[in-house]
C-alpha positions in Angstrom: 25.0 6.9 -10.2 22.8 6.1 -7.9 22.6 5.9 -4.3 21.9 2.9 -2.3 19.1 5.1 -0.5 17.1 4.8 -4.1 17.7 1.0 -4.0 16.5 0.6 -0.7 13.6 2.6 -1.2 12.5 0.7 -4.4 12.8 -2.4 -2.4 10.8 -1.2 0.8 7.6 0.2 -1.9 8.0 -3.7 -3.2 7.8 -5.5 -0.1 5.2 -2.9 1.2 2.8 -3.1 -2.2 3.3 -6.4 -2.2 2.3 -7.1 1.2 -1.3 -5.0 0.3 -1.8 -6.9 -2.5 -1.6 -10.4 -0.4 -3.8 -9.1 2.8 -6.2 -7.9 0.0 -6.3 -11.4 -1.8 -6.6 -12.9 1.8 -9.2 -11.0 2.6 -11.4 -11.3 -0.9 -10.7 -15.4 0.1 -12.5 -15.1 3.0 -15.2 -13.6 2.0 -15.0 -9.8 2.9 -17.1 -6.9 0.8 -13.8 -5.7 -1.2 -16.0 -3.3 -3.4 -14.7 0.0 -1.3 -11.0 -1.2 -1.5 -10.2 -1.4 -5.2 -8.7 1.6 -5.2 -6.4 0.5 -2.4 -5.1 -2.5 -4.6 -4.5 -0.3 -7.4 -2.5 1.7 -5.2 -0.4 -1.5 -4.2 0.0 -2.5 -7.7 1.6 0.9 -8.8 4.0 0.2 -5.2 5.1 -2.9 -6.6 5.7 -1.2 -10.0 7.6 1.5 -9.3 9.4 -0.7 -6.9 10.3 -2.6 -10.0 11.0 0.0 -12.2 13.3 1.3 -9.2 15.5 -1.5 -8.6 16.2 -2.4 -12.7 17.0 1.5 -13.4 19.5 0.7 -10.4 20.8 -2.5 -12.0 21.5 -0.7 -15.2 23.0 2.2 -13.6 26.2 -0.3 -12.0 
């Protein structure tokens, strides 16, 4: 059985990843040159994916 800390860390990963994606989109809309921030966007997407996987794993363990 997984602990609550795993769920909390997955939720934090999901929130920070989503906030980073939103910030990227806002800067892109405002006309910033985002070509050097593509790796950051990929890391943010990875955070969101791992957060979702962690939440699904926690729900399946219950």
